[in-house]
N, C-alpha and C positions, 0 to 999 in steps of 0.2 A: 158318670158325672158329665154334665154338659161342657162343651168346649168353652163357652163364655165364662163358666165358673173356673175352669182351669186357667184361662187367661187372667182372670181376676186374682187368683192365687199367686200366679207368677208375678203379676204386677205388684202385689203386696210384698212378696219376698224380695223383689228387685228394689222396691222403695226402702225396705228394711236394710238391705245391704248398703244402699247409698247413705242412709241415715247413720248406720254404724261407722262407715268410713269417714263421713264428714265430722261427726261429733265425738267419736271415741278418742279419749286421751287429749282433748284440747287443753284442759287445765287453765282455762281462762284466756288463752291467747287467741281470741276470736278474730281480732283485727288482722293478725298476721297469718295464721294458719288456715282459717276457714276459707278465705278467698282462693288460696292456692289449692286447697283440697277440692273446692267446688270446680275449678278449672279442670283438674285431673278427672273428676267424676264426669263432667260434661264431655271431655275427650273420650272417655271409655264408653259412654252412652252412644256418642256419635259413631265411634268405631264399630261397636256392636250392631248398631242400626244399619250402617252401610254394608258391612260384611254379610250380615244375615239376609238382608233384602237381596243383595247381589247373588248370593249363593243359591238361595231357593229359586230365584228366577232362572239362573244359569242351569241348574239341574233340571228344571222343568223343560227348558228349551232343548237340552241335550238328551232328555229321557234317561238320565244316568245319575244315580244318587251318590256316586263315589268321585265325581268330578267337582272342581271348584273353579272360579274364574282365574285363579292363579295359574292354571294350566295354560292360559293364553300367553304367558311370558311376561306379565306386567311386573311381577316381583323381581324377576331377573333383570328387566329393563331398569327398574328403580336402582338396583345395586350397581348396574353398569353406569348409570348417570353419575352416581356418587363417586364411583371409582375413577371414571374419566375426568371428572372435575378436579379431584385431588391429585391425580397423576400428572395432568397437563398444566393445571393452574396453581396447584398448591393449596395447603390447608388454610392459608391466610387470605385466600381470594374471597371476594364478596359472595360468590355463589355458594360458598361453604359457611362463611362466618354469618352472613345475613340469612336467617331462617325463612324470612318471607320470600326472598328471591329464590332460595333453594326449593321452597314449597311450590311456588308458581312454576318454576322450571320443570320440576318433576311431574307435576300434574299435567301441564301442557304437553310435555313429551310423551307421557303414557297415553293420553287421550288421542293425540295425533297418530301415534303408532297403531292404536286400536282401530281408528277410523280408516287409516290407509290399508290396514290388513283386511277389514271387512269390505272396503270398496274394491280392492283388488280381487278378492275371492268371489264376490257376488257380481262382479262387473259383467262377466260373460254368461249370465243366466243363473240358473239354479245350481248350487253346489251343495253336496251333502254336508251336514253340520259336522260330521266326524272328520271330513277333510280339513275343515277349518281348525278343528282341535289338533289334528296332526301337524299342520303348519305352525300352530301356536307352540306346540311342544318342541319342534325343531328349532324355531326362532329363539325360544326361551333357553334351550340348551346352548345355542350359539352365543347368546348374550352372557350366559353364565360362564362359558369357557373363556371368553374375552376378559371378563371381570377377574377370573382366577389367574389368568396369565399376567394381567397388569398388577394384581395384588402381590405376585411373587417378586416383581421388579420394583415395587414402590418402596419408599423410605419406611423403615420400621416404625418410626414415630408417627408418620402419617397413616400407616396401615391401621394403627389403633383407632383412628377416627373412622376409617372405613368399616372396621370390625364393629364399632358401636352402631353403625347404620344397618348392620345385617339382621338385627333383632329388634322387634318392636319394644318401645319403652314409653311409659307414661310418666316417668319421673321428672323429665325436663321439657314438658310440653309447653309450647309458646302460646300465651293467652290470645294474642291477636290472630294466630292461625286457627285456634279453636273456634273463635267467633266467625271467621271467614268460612271455615268448614261447615259450621252450622247453617249459614246462609246457603251455601252451595248444595249441601246434602238435602236441605229442606226443599229447594227448588226442584232438584232432580226427582226426589221421591214424590213430590206433589204432582209432577208431570206423569211419572210412572204409575201412580196409584189410580189415575183415571182409567187406565187400561188393565187394571188388576184382574178383572173378570175374564179377560181373554186368556189368562194363564190357565184357568180351569178348563177351558176348551182345548188349549194347546197340549195339555197333558194327555189328551185322548189320542194324539198322534196327528201327523200332517194331513193324511187323507180325510180323516174324520173332521178335523178342524175346517178344512177347505169346504167339505160338503155342508158344514153348518154355517157357511157364509163368512168365515173369518179370513181376512187377508193375511195369510200365514207368513209369507216372506217379509212383508212390511212390518208386522208385529215382532217377528223374530229379530229383525235388524234393529228396531227400536229398543227391544229388551237387551240385546247384546251391548248396545251403546250405553244404556243406562247402567248395566252391571259394570262395564268397564270404567265409567266415570266414577262410580261409587268406590270401586276398589282402588282406583288411582288416588282419590282424595284421602281415603283411610290409610293407604300405604305411605303417601307423602306426609301425612300428619304424624303418625307414630312409628311407621316402619312395617315390614312384612310380617304377617302371621299366617303361615301356610295352611295349617290344618284347622284353624278355628272355625271357619265357615262350615267345613265338613262335619264337625262335631255337633254344632248347634242345629244345623239343618236336619240332620238325621235323627237327632233327639226329638225335634219337633214333629217329624213324621211319625215316630213311634209313640209319642205321648198323645197326639191329637187324633191320628188315624182318620184323616179327612182329606178330601180333594180340594177344599176351599182354600185358596191361597191367602186370603185376608186373615184367616185363622192361623195358617202355617207360618206366615211371615211374622205376625204379631207374637206368636209363641216363641219363634226363634229369636226375636228381638229381646223378649223377656229373659230367655235363658242366657243370651249373650251378656246382658247387663249383670245378671247374677254371677256369671262365670268371671267376667272381667273385674267388676268392682269387688266381689267377694274374694276372688283370687288375689287381687292386688293387696287387699287388706291382710290376707294370710301371708303373702310374701313380705310385707313390711312388718307385721306384728309377730308372726311365728318364726319365719326364716330370717328375720332381721336383715333383709336385703342381701342375703348370701347367694341368692339366685334371682332370675328375672321371670316375670309371668310368661313371657313368650316361650322361654325354654320349657317350662312346665306344660304349656299348651301344646307345643310341638311334640313333646314326649308322649303325652296322653293321646294326642291326635294321631301320631304314628301307630300306636298300638290299636287304636280304634279303627284306623284305616285298614290294618291287616285283618281285624275282625270282620269288617264289612266285606273284604275280598273273599275271605273264607266262607262267609255266609252266602254271598252271591254264587260262589262256585258249587256249594252244596245244593242250592235251589235250582240250578240249571241242569 
């Protein structure tokens, strides 16, 4: 089966999931329920788009299919920002109550952190990409340790607010933030899509890409910044989803079996929409909100991560 046909099938299934979520059980309450469902669907589509694009790009740059941009510590930084704001300012402060302020603060802080990290590591010349990952893991662990320490000291009532920020949620998505995220993600992906063909060459390795005339370091820095911005926006919008990118990216690799990144990213986006919208419908209609979608994704993703590790160990 051609990859274009596969993408078409995924698009139809994704559209079907969106239609099912939007119109199932409306019972005539179109004016009230439909706009709210549409905002949630748009938030899920944007989240899937951002995470899928960022993960495929990140894995191509690192030449490792079990890594995700979350390893850079952005998720840990997001939780640290929320914990610090509540611990020092209180849950009634504008940075917590006003979702727009909280969103902008979180996105700006994560992007600045990523830019400073890249600038510091690449300042003195060429640095191995795995050194960057190692620093990201250490810094992320440091952020997580501080967050855990403060959460032990925090007021129990306010800890409940912090706990809500630990997991991604589509139930109370702010409509204004969804539209703002749509604009930001569209700009970032439009900029990154112009250099999408370079990823096909980068996947061949540093030496081969340089020999073929690609400005390797410049492209890698651009792609790292793009991936960081997308993850920052999606995390600030709905919360952290650790293993989601790992799942959809690797499923796309196995389903399409091609080196062309326009196909891989399109396939991963289609699978993301199906997983998020279809999964949210199951959580609401089958489990009746007894659990959250991010918990299911992290559970399945953890098992899939172990499977990938075992698979890699057997092939080496």
